[in-house]
C-alpha positions in Angstrom: 48.3 117.4 62.6 50.5 120.4 61.7 49.8 124.1 62.1 48.7 124.5 58.5 45.9 121.9 59.2 45.0 123.3 62.6 44.7 126.8 61.0 42.3 125.3 58.4 40.4 123.5 61.1 39.9 126.6 63.2 38.8 128.5 60.1 36.2 125.9 59.2 34.9 125.7 62.7 34.5 129.5 62.9 32.7 129.6 59.6 30.4 126.8 60.6 29.3 128.4 63.8 27.6 131.3 62.0 25.1 132.9 64.3 25.7 130.4 67.1 25.8 132.3 70.4 29.3 132.5 71.9 29.9 131.5 75.5 28.4 133.7 78.2 31.6 135.4 79.3 32.4 136.3 75.7 28.9 137.9 75.5 29.3 139.8 78.7 32.6 141.1 77.6 31.0 142.6 74.5 28.7 144.6 76.9 31.4 145.6 79.4 35.1 144.5 79.1 35.8 145.4 82.8 38.2 142.7 84.1 36.4 142.6 87.4 33.1 141.8 85.8 34.7 139.2 83.7 36.4 137.6 86.7 33.1 137.5 88.7 31.1 136.2 85.7 33.7 133.5 85.1 33.4 132.3 88.8 29.7 132.2 88.4 29.9 130.2 85.2 31.7 127.2 86.8 29.4 124.2 86.6 26.5 126.3 85.5 24.6 126.6 82.2 25.2 129.8 80.3 21.6 131.0 80.4 21.6 130.7 84.2 25.0 132.4 84.5 24.0 135.3 82.3 20.9 136.1 84.3 22.6 135.7 87.6 25.5 138.0 86.6 23.0 140.6 85.4 21.2 140.5 88.8 24.4 140.8 90.8 25.8 143.6 88.6 22.6 145.5 89.0 23.4 145.6 92.7 27.2 146.2 92.5 29.9 146.3 89.9 33.0 146.9 92.0 34.8 145.1 94.8 33.7 147.8 97.2 30.2 147.5 96.0 30.1 143.8 96.4 31.6 144.0 99.9 28.8 146.3 100.9 26.4 143.4 100.2 25.8 140.6 102.7 26.7 137.0 101.7 22.9 136.3 101.8 22.2 139.2 99.4 24.8 137.9 97.0 23.4 134.3 97.3 19.9 135.5 96.5 21.1 137.5 93.5 23.1 134.6 91.9 20.7 131.8 92.7 20.3 129.2 91.0 23.9 129.0 89.8 25.6 125.8 90.9 26.9 125.9 94.5 25.5 129.4 94.8 26.1 129.8 98.5 29.8 128.7 98.2 30.2 131.0 95.2 28.7 133.9 97.2 31.4 133.4 99.9 34.1 133.0 97.3 33.0 136.3 95.5 33.2 138.2 98.8 36.6 136.7 99.6 37.9 137.6 96.1 36.7 141.2 96.6 38.3 141.4 100.0 41.7 140.3 98.5 41.3 142.7 95.7 40.7 145.6 98.1 43.4 144.6 100.6 46.2 143.4 98.3 45.6 145.0 94.8 44.0 148.4 95.5 40.6 147.2 94.4 41.9 146.2 90.9 42.1 142.8 89.2 45.8 142.0 88.6 46.8 141.4 85.0 49.2 138.7 86.1 48.8 134.9 86.1 50.4 134.2 89.5 48.6 137.0 91.2 45.3 135.9 89.8 45.9 132.3 90.9 46.5 133.7 94.5 42.8 134.8 94.6 40.3 132.4 96.3 38.6 130.0 93.9 40.7 131.1 90.8 42.3 128.3 88.8 44.2 128.4 85.6 41.1 128.2 83.4 39.6 131.3 85.1 42.8 133.2 85.2 43.5 132.6 81.5 40.0 133.7 80.6 40.4 136.9 82.6 43.8 137.6 81.0 42.4 137.0 77.5 39.0 138.7 77.8 39.7 141.3 80.4 43.2 142.4 79.5 43.5 141.3 75.8 46.6 139.3 76.7 47.7 136.2 74.8 46.3 133.4 77.1 44.9 130.0 76.4 41.8 129.0 78.4 41.5 125.3 78.4 38.2 123.8 79.6 36.7 120.4 79.1 35.6 121.3 75.5 39.0 122.6 74.4 40.8 119.6 76.1 38.5 117.1 74.5 38.4 118.5 71.0 42.1 119.2 70.4 42.8 115.6 71.6 40.1 114.2 69.4 41.5 116.1 66.4 44.9 114.5 67.1 46.5 117.9 67.5 47.7 117.1 71.0 47.9 113.9 73.1 47.4 114.8 76.7 45.5 113.5 79.7 44.7 116.6 81.7 43.7 120.2 80.9 46.9 121.6 82.3 48.9 119.4 80.0 46.7 120.5 77.1 47.4 124.2 77.9 51.1 123.5 78.0 51.0 121.6 74.7 49.0 124.4 73.0 51.4 127.0 74.3 54.2 125.1 72.6 52.4 124.4 69.3 49.3 126.5 68.6 50.0 129.7 66.6 49.7 132.7 68.9 47.0 134.4 66.8 44.6 131.6 68.0 45.3 131.7 71.7 42.6 134.2 72.7 39.9 132.9 70.4 40.2 129.1 70.7 38.2 128.8 73.9 35.2 130.6 72.6 35.2 128.7 69.3 35.7 125.2 70.7 33.2 125.7 73.6 30.5 126.7 71.1 31.5 123.9 68.7 31.7 121.4 71.6 28.2 122.2 72.7 26.6 121.9 69.3 28.6 119.5 67.1 31.6 117.9 68.8 29.7 116.5 71.8 31.5 114.6 74.5 29.4 111.4 73.7 28.3 110.5 70.2 29.4 113.7 68.4 27.6 114.8 65.2 30.4 113.7 62.8 27.9 113.4 60.0 27.5 117.2 59.9 31.0 118.2 61.2 32.9 120.5 58.8 36.3 119.2 59.8 35.7 115.4 59.6 38.3 115.0 56.7 40.9 116.6 58.9 40.0 115.0 62.2 41.7 111.8 63.5 38.6 111.1 65.7 40.8 109.9 68.5 38.7 108.1 71.1 35.5 108.3 69.1 33.7 104.9 69.3 30.2 106.1 68.5 29.0 109.1 66.4 25.9 110.4 64.6 
């Protein structure tokens, strides 16, 4: 699949989503693009449904919206605010540790740098790229399970792991799509291009998709 076709695919996916709600971090960004809030919301979202993440983030940010404010809370207070996100006690400890690092190493500010973000507790490439794209408007490609699955299913890349997918997309994907591909494919992957038995019968990009690895569909 060449870049002309992937551009068409992305356009068709975007048009098909219509009023479909974007992922939770995208929604939170529209309310407040503060990189710190985006970072914390992204950490909360890991292995957690969007509706749970959104409410948990709202409860936590009603208590504190800065590293100093978070550090004024106890770990138990954070746990109660973010419950029932997945691994909420572990995430409460991670959030306090992140805030401590931000205060002690970065003057209380989220760094706009990949390597510095990766040095923060609990921050991997997916989180770092999302913060760079959504919090700093930098060209970054956030690859989660949906992005990894769909671009391989399309036949646009042939990779085994998300980090390989990110590298391949950086080499081939037109730069104008870097910041938006995550939000589009997450929404599409939750509604149409499901991990098991995707809805190929109502998929707008079936004529352009190689359907790699698809053995059963609806």
